[in-house]
N, C-alpha and C positions, 0 to 999 in steps of 0.2 A: 569518494570514488564509487562508481556502481559496483555492487557485489553480485556474484553469481551464486544463486541458490540451486543446489543440485537435487538429485532424486532420492536423497537420504530420507529416512523416516523423520517425521516431525518429532521433536523432543517432548518429554512429559510437560504438559502445559502448566503455567503458573495459575494461581488463584484467579477465578473469573473465567476460566476456560473449561469446557467439558473434557473429561479424560478420553472419550472415544476419538476425539480429534487427533490425539497423539498416535493413534494406530494407523492412520492413513498416510501412505507415502505420496509425494508430489508426482503428478503426471508429467510435468515439464519443468525446465529450469527457468529462472528469471533473473533480471538485473534490477537492482533497486538502489535508491539513495536513502541511507539511514538519516534520520533527522538529528540535529544537534541536541544534546541532553536537555537544554533549557526549553526547547520547543516540544520535544518528545514528552518530557515530564508534564508539561502543561496539558497536552492532549490526553495522556493516560489519566491524569487527575480529573479532567472533565468527564471522560468516559466512566471513571470509577464512581461517579455520582448517579449513574443509571442504576435503579434498583435491580438487585440480583434476579428477582423473579421476572424481570422483563428481558433478561439476556437469553440468548439461545445460540446454537451453533458453536463457533469458537469464542463467544463471549466478547471480552475486551481485548483489543489489539495492544499487547504489552511492549512491542518494539515498533513504534510508528515509523513508517517509511513511505517513499513514493516509488512505485514500480515504474521502471523505465520501459521494460518489455517483458511480458510473461508469455510463455509458450516456446521458449528456445529448445531446440532439439540437441543442444550440446551441454555438457557439464564442465567443459574446459574453459577456465578463465582466460587463457591466452587467446582463444578464438574471439572472445568478447573484446578484450583489450585491443586486438589488432583491428577491430571494426571501428574503434573510436580513438584513433591516435591524435594526440595533441589537442583534444577538445578542452578549452579553457574552463574557467569557473562558470557555473550554472546558477543563475538567479532564480529563486523560488518565491512566489508571493501567494500567501494563503488567503482563502476567502471564507465563505459561509459554510456551515454544516449543510450537507446535501444528503439525499436519501436515494439509494438504489433499492427498489422493491423487487423482491424475488418471491416466487410462490410460497416458499417455506420459511422465509425470514426477511427482515428489513436490514439493509447494510447502511450504517451511518458513516459518512465520509466528510472530509474537508476538501473543498475544491482547491486546486493548485493551478496558478497561471505561470507559465514559463515557456518562452520560445526555445530556450536551450533544451528543455526536456523533449519538446517535439522534435528538435533536430536530432537528439540522441536516439529517440525512438525510431526515427526514419533510418538512421545509420545502422542500428542494430537490426532493423527489418530486412537488411540485406543478408543476414545469416539465416540458416534453415530454422524455420519456426512454424508453429501452428497458430494461426490467427484465432484468438479466443474471443475477441470483441470486434465489432464492426469498425470502430474508430477509437483512437487513443484519447482518453480523457484523464489527465493526470489528477490524482487525488491521494489522500491519506485515509486509510480505513481507521475508524475509531472503535467501532463496536458492531456486534451483530445482535439484533433484538427480534423479539417475536413479531410475526407478520401483523401489520397494522399499528404497531406501537411507535414506529420511527417518526411519524409525521409531526409529533409534538416537539421534536428536537430540530427539525428541518428549519433552515435559515437562521439558526443561532449565529451571532456575530462575534463570538469570543475570539476567534482566530483571524478575523477579517483584517487584512492590512499587515499582518506579521510577515516578515521577509527573512530569508537566509540565503547564503551562498554556499554551493557545494562544488567541490573540485572533482572533475571527471577523471 
């Protein structure tokens, strides 16, 4: 089921993340689908092979998930639940490793294909929120690396074709 992440401070990070990231509160709430342990573990293990000296920002994502909508202006889970009543199981299909280049870092992600995620995103878009991206592109964040170092990981096919079902 999608979870609502509120505006609480980020907890002390596990190994592979910079401590200063723990001091920054979230600007918005979000909904996400946490991945099942067998897939999450595989993704964390993949990211853990990135040399520490290449990591930056938040380092390795230790709790892989797919964000359904970031930018919500509510922290009340009941508001989110009421926006997605009786949405059945959501099929997720994982693809290749992709790269989001930002000026200060490269973000390594896994593409996710899912009509159900797009449907949930549209439903939740009816709630008050700040649009933080021009369009919804479902993905799982793997790691944050120094600028220019992400290209060598792009198009890795380790996760291509993996599937899972999430209940909304």
